PALO-603132 format. One line per 4 residues: for each residue x negated, y, z negated of C-alpha. Coordinates in pm, whole numbers, plus 50000, padded with zeros to 5 digits. Example, Ala and Ser with C-alpha at 12.3 -4.5 7.8 and 13.67 -1.06 7.14 Angstrom:
2
48770:49550:49220 ~ 48633:49894:49286
***
This chain:
283
92582:85699:07575 ~ 92952:85776:07526 ~ 93125:85618:07230 ~ 93469:85461:07220
93736:85712:07126 ~ 94000:85583:06886 ~ 94363:85675:06954 ~ 94411:86036:06857
94713:86259:06799 ~ 94734:86584:06992 ~ 94697:86887:06769 ~ 94985:87133:06798
94859:87447:06627 ~ 95118:87726:06643 ~ 94932:88053:06588 ~ 95152:88348:06487
95088:88693:06637 ~ 95074:88870:06298 ~ 94708:88787:06226 ~ 94780:88512:05974
94528:88227:05995 ~ 94673:87881:06052 ~ 94492:87563:05946 ~ 94533:87191:05989
94342:86908:05825 ~ 94400:86543:05902 ~ 94264:86199:05978 ~ 94354:86137:06341
94192:85803:06404 ~ 94092:85470:06257 ~ 93763:85288:06235 ~ 93832:84928:06146
94103:84939:05879 ~ 94000:85273:05732 ~ 94081:85626:05836 ~ 93737:85778:05849
93770:86035:06128 ~ 93853:86378:05989 ~ 93935:86687:06190 ~ 94009:87039:06071
94122:87331:06287 ~ 94162:87700:06213 ~ 94344:87941:06445 ~ 94400:88316:06425
94523:88585:06661 ~ 94422:88945:06607 ~ 94498:89278:06770 ~ 94183:89386:06949
94056:89477:07294 ~ 93688:89432:07204 ~ 93666:89104:07391 ~ 93296:89117:07473
93197:89170:07110 ~ 93399:88872:06986 ~ 93275:88638:07259 ~ 92915:88748:07204
92949:88694:06828 ~ 93079:88340:06886 ~ 92806:88254:07136 ~ 92525:88408:06933
92621:88273:06589 ~ 92303:88160:06418 ~ 92340:87819:06253 ~ 91984:87688:06268
91635:87710:06407 ~ 91548:87598:06758 ~ 91352:87278:06739 ~ 91197:86990:06932
91099:86632:06841 ~ 90852:86635:06553 ~ 90925:86990:06437 ~ 91083:86986:06090
90980:87329:05961 ~ 91341:87437:05898 ~ 91398:87130:05679 ~ 91146:87249:05421
91119:87274:05128 ~ 91208:86930:04994 ~ 91290:86872:04628 ~ 91140:86575:04445
91477:86398:04436 ~ 91525:86449:04810 ~ 91185:86296:04883 ~ 91249:86013:04637
91559:85916:04836 ~ 91323:85839:05124 ~ 91029:85698:04927 ~ 91255:85454:04740
91434:85332:05051 ~ 91397:84955:05025 ~ 91732:84815:05131 ~ 92049:84881:05329
92226:85111:05270 ~ 91955:85365:05204 ~ 92014:85706:05046 ~ 91926:85864:05379
92076:85755:05709 ~ 91865:85497:05890 ~ 91922:85181:06090 ~ 91850:84839:05944
91531:84785:06144 ~ 91400:85126:06036 ~ 91459:85044:05670 ~ 91274:84716:05716
90977:84910:05856 ~ 90983:85149:05560 ~ 90994:84862:05314 ~ 90673:84720:05459
90482:85040:05378 ~ 90327:84986:05036 ~ 90199:85343:04990 ~ 90527:85520:04932
90393:85864:05023 ~ 90342:85736:05377 ~ 90709:85643:05396 ~ 90799:86010:05420
90592:86054:05738 ~ 90741:85737:05882 ~ 91093:85858:05809 ~ 91025:86182:05996
90891:85981:06288 ~ 91220:85789:06304 ~ 91413:86116:06327 ~ 91168:86247:06586
91211:85931:06796 ~ 91589:85960:06772 ~ 91570:86322:06889 ~ 91345:86229:07181
91586:85953:07289 ~ 91873:86198:07278 ~ 91683:86444:07497 ~ 91619:86165:07746
91967:86009:07782 ~ 92199:86164:07516 ~ 92186:85841:07315 ~ 92339:85874:06966
92289:85537:06793 ~ 92464:85454:06468 ~ 92320:85385:06127 ~ 92441:85114:05888
92770:85031:06064 ~ 92794:84825:06385 ~ 93023:85067:06571 ~ 92866:85356:06760
92938:85707:06630 ~ 93241:85873:06786 ~ 93149:86148:07032 ~ 93285:86474:06882
93308:86652:07216 ~ 93517:86379:07373 ~ 93727:86364:07057 ~ 93802:86735:07070
93922:86689:07429 ~ 94139:86395:07327 ~ 94330:86602:07070 ~ 94387:86893:07306
94096:87121:07213 ~ 93965:87210:07555 ~ 93890:87511:07768 ~ 93931:87631:08124
93557:87686:08113 ~ 93364:87380:08220 ~ 93115:87250:07967 ~ 92777:87311:08133
92524:87036:08178 ~ 92738:86752:08044 ~ 92468:86505:08143 ~ 92191:86705:07977
92132:86833:07624 ~ 92177:87197:07540 ~ 91968:87377:07279 ~ 91844:87166:06987
91876:87322:06642 ~ 91770:87202:06299 ~ 91918:87321:05973 ~ 91988:87255:05606
92348:87314:05506 ~ 92493:87317:05154 ~ 92850:87207:05220 ~ 92962:87162:04859
92726:87317:04602 ~ 92687:87103:04288 ~ 92905:86830:04441 ~ 92717:86697:04745
92353:86678:04839 ~ 92208:86934:05077 ~ 92251:86801:05430 ~ 91978:86813:05694
92082:86800:06058 ~ 91953:86808:06415 ~ 92224:86956:06638 ~ 92292:86993:07009
92435:87339:07082 ~ 92604:87427:07413 ~ 92784:87747:07511 ~ 92980:87888:07804
93147:88224:07866 ~ 93313:88450:08117 ~ 93479:88792:08087 ~ 93779:88669:07886
93667:88350:07712 ~ 93377:88201:07520 ~ 93332:87843:07401 ~ 93080:87665:07177
93027:87288:07159 ~ 92811:87141:06878 ~ 92736:86780:06786 ~ 92478:86613:06570
92179:86421:06694 ~ 92093:86324:06337 ~ 92252:86388:05996 ~ 92081:86256:05685
92377:86218:05446 ~ 92750:86135:05440 ~ 92843:86177:05806 ~ 92809:85916:06082
92907:86185:06328 ~ 92951:86562:06310 ~ 93088:86810:06563 ~ 93210:87168:06596
93412:87345:06864 ~ 93488:87715:06883 ~ 93681:87927:07131 ~ 93754:88297:07171
94024:88383:07428 ~ 94125:88738:07516 ~ 94458:88862:07652 ~ 94404:89211:07788
94773:89258:07870 ~ 94875:89198:07508 ~ 94561:89347:07357 ~ 94499:89034:07151
94215:88792:07082 ~ 94277:88435:06974 ~ 94006:88253:06780 ~ 94025:87874:06745
93761:87693:06540 ~ 93738:87319:06474 ~ 93512:87074:06297 ~ 93516:86697:06314
93329:86433:06118 ~ 93318:86063:06050 ~ 93277:86009:05677 ~ 93075:85700:05588
93220:85653:05238 ~ 93567:85601:05388 ~ 93429:85297:05573 ~ 93242:85135:05286
93393:84842:05096 ~ 93199:84856:04769 ~ 93389:84932:04449 ~ 93244:85279:04393
93327:85391:04748 ~ 93678:85251:04728 ~ 93766:85434:04407 ~ 93599:85755:04534
93803:85784:04855 ~ 94062:86022:04715 ~ 93793:86249:04577 ~ 93600:86243:04906
93912:86334:05106 ~ 93978:86623:04869 ~ 93618:86744:04895 ~ 93634:86706:05273
93940:86930:05294 ~ 93775:87192:05074 ~ 93452:87174:05275 ~ 93628:87213:05609
93848:87501:05493 ~ 93552:87694:05354 ~ 93328:87613:05650 ~ 93579:87732:05909
93664:88044:05707 ~ 93294:88132:05681 ~ 93254:88072:06054 ~ 93540:88310:06127
93393:88568:05890 ~ 93056:88538:06066 ~ 93196:88621:06409 ~ 93449:88878:06287
93173:89079:06123 ~ 93303:89043:05766 ~ 92970:88895:05651
***
């Protein structure tokens, strides 16, 4: 199921040839009355002729464990507070991302320890539906999550390489990611990971099937392009997310918007820098 794409502004990222990284961070769309769609892009051009190594590093970057519906081994261990967020889920919005009907089902379970198993079954069902027809239903808000891959295209982040198997899922990965230590909760995700390459270019597309906190949608896009005539390699990395707190109308969310935007910019800058370091071999 493809989601509606809100009007987006094309990204014009001018990358200098001196190896200096260039970054942009912005809200390029609106959901209702609130800017909740955030995109960050990092570009860098380096002098190198080792094209195959850079493309391979992009394609083979390890961000999670291969998974299938019902397999949550990479999500362990769980802290008591993380489990309590599920066991105490009695009303919308919950501390973990679920739909209204799923929360109602949890509430009916009197033995709270059994709620944890039920929660995992919801995520497993969501993953199975995605494998069947690429369905990405929303959570507490009525609008469907924005499709990150279509959004990247809409702002000019695209490749001459065709995205393989657009009508089918790629490789499913599960992971825990600590985006802002001591500021945000650890985030658990199920991701769809697709890659393509030829002799001079490599591309990675990533989008979430499920994310348990903060983000109604999450996506990543990475590209390595080689120019043998100039002896240069250009690396463009992007991340996109739809932040739920920027859509909420309660008092706490409203007064926290500035802080969340600031944290989002810090998160995206660090995340993209770490990604670049991973594929450049600095880490």
